[in-house]
C-alpha positions in Angstrom: 82.4 88.1 107.7 83.8 86.0 110.3 87.7 85.4 111.2 88.5 81.7 112.0 92.3 82.0 112.1 95.2 84.6 112.6 98.3 84.0 110.3 102.0 84.7 111.3 103.9 87.8 110.4 107.5 87.9 109.5 110.4 89.9 110.5 111.2 91.6 107.3 108.9 91.4 104.7 107.7 94.8 103.4 104.1 93.9 103.6 104.0 92.0 106.8 107.6 92.6 108.6 106.9 93.3 112.2 110.7 94.5 112.6 110.8 96.5 108.9 110.8 100.1 109.9 109.4 100.9 106.5 107.1 98.5 106.2 103.4 97.9 106.0 103.3 95.5 109.5 99.9 94.0 108.2 97.9 91.3 110.0 96.2 88.9 108.0 93.4 87.1 109.0 91.5 83.4 107.7 88.1 84.4 107.0 84.8 81.8 107.3 84.6 81.9 103.5 88.1 80.4 102.8 89.3 84.0 101.9 92.3 86.0 103.6 91.9 89.8 104.8 93.8 92.2 106.2 93.0 95.5 107.9 95.7 97.8 107.5 97.0 101.5 106.8 99.6 102.6 104.4 101.8 105.5 105.6 103.4 108.6 104.0 106.6 106.8 103.7 104.7 104.7 100.9 103.5 107.5 98.5 104.4 108.6 94.9 102.6 111.6 94.5 101.5 113.6 97.7 98.3 112.1 98.9 98.7 108.5 96.9 100.4 105.5 97.6 103.4 104.2 95.1 101.5 101.6 92.6 104.8 99.4 93.6 103.7 99.0 97.0 99.9 98.8 95.8 101.3 95.7 94.1 103.0 94.3 96.9 100.3 94.3 98.9 98.3 92.2 96.2 101.0 90.1 96.0 101.1 89.0 99.6 97.7 88.7 99.8 97.5 85.9 97.1 99.5 83.8 98.8 98.1 84.0 101.9 94.9 83.1 100.2 96.6 79.9 99.7 97.6 79.8 103.3 94.3 80.3 104.3 93.4 76.8 102.8 96.7 74.9 103.5 99.3 74.8 106.2 101.8 77.8 106.1 104.7 75.6 106.9 104.0 73.4 103.4 102.0 76.0 101.1 105.1 77.7 99.9 105.5 79.5 95.8 107.0 82.2 94.0 104.9 84.8 91.6 105.0 83.7 88.1 102.7 86.4 87.1 100.5 89.3 88.2 98.4 91.5 86.5 97.4 94.5 88.7 94.4 97.0 87.6 94.5 100.3 89.6 90.8 101.4 89.9 91.3 104.6 92.0 94.0 106.5 93.9 94.9 104.7 97.0 95.4 107.1 99.7 97.9 107.1 102.9 97.1 107.6 106.6 93.5 105.8 105.8 92.0 102.3 107.1 91.7 99.9 104.2 90.9 96.4 103.9 92.5 93.6 102.0 91.3 90.6 100.4 92.4 87.4 98.4 90.9 84.2 97.7 92.5 81.1 95.6 90.4 80.5 92.2 92.4 77.7 91.1 94.8 75.2 92.8 96.9 72.5 91.4 99.6 70.7 92.7 101.9 72.8 90.7 100.2 76.4 90.2 98.1 78.5 92.6 95.7 81.1 91.0 94.3 83.8 93.2 92.4 87.2 93.1 93.2 89.7 95.6 91.5 93.3 95.9 92.4 96.6 97.8 89.0 98.3 99.2 87.7 101.1 101.1 85.6 100.9 104.3 82.8 101.2 102.2 83.4 98.3 100.0 84.9 100.4 96.8 87.8 98.9 95.0 90.6 100.8 94.6 93.2 98.3 92.9 92.7 94.2 92.3 94.7 92.0 90.9 95.3 88.2 89.5 98.3 86.6 90.5 99.7 83.2 89.5 102.3 81.3 91.8 104.4 78.4 90.9 104.7 76.1 94.3 107.8 75.6 95.5 109.7 74.0 98.2 110.7 76.7 100.6 114.1 75.4 100.7 114.6 76.1 97.2 113.3 79.8 97.6 115.5 80.7 100.3 118.2 78.9 101.5 119.9 80.8 104.3 116.6 81.5 106.2 114.3 79.0 108.0 110.7 79.7 107.4 110.5 79.4 111.4 112.9 81.9 112.1 111.4 84.5 109.5 107.9 83.9 110.1 108.1 84.2 114.0 105.3 86.1 114.8 101.8 85.3 115.9 100.3 88.4 117.6 96.9 87.7 118.7 94.2 90.4 118.9 90.5 91.2 119.1 89.8 90.9 115.3 86.5 88.4 115.2 84.9 89.9 112.0 85.7 92.3 108.9 83.1 94.3 108.2 82.7 97.1 105.3 79.6 98.2 103.7 
């Protein structure tokens, strides 16, 4: 599937923060079908049992992709919200130190709420975990009074990713 744009990364977010030494530092791409996708890899520091990623970090990625799916269709600067509900299904163990793909797409969007479907897949297209997330849309100034969105979401690191393929 073709990439049509790249989203900003933050400073300290656990999923996308480029200055967070323990984070995933995941890049996010707007796709031609209106979804968002990421190519990422969990590290050993993200384990629960040896060889497996902690469920909380799996859910954190699903949650991040959900709001970013909204950004794939609306301006990042104006499309903000907070998680209202999140239903995660763990389908198979998620390994660390392995290339993975994340995908999120908006399934319902009103003036007050957004609902998304997200998934983490291996490179063969097998769903390892997926989630349905509902967000309450909210002005960013009500979410964080102390940090400007432009100060926190300050990194746009261009790369050569033009397509994301999996079997």
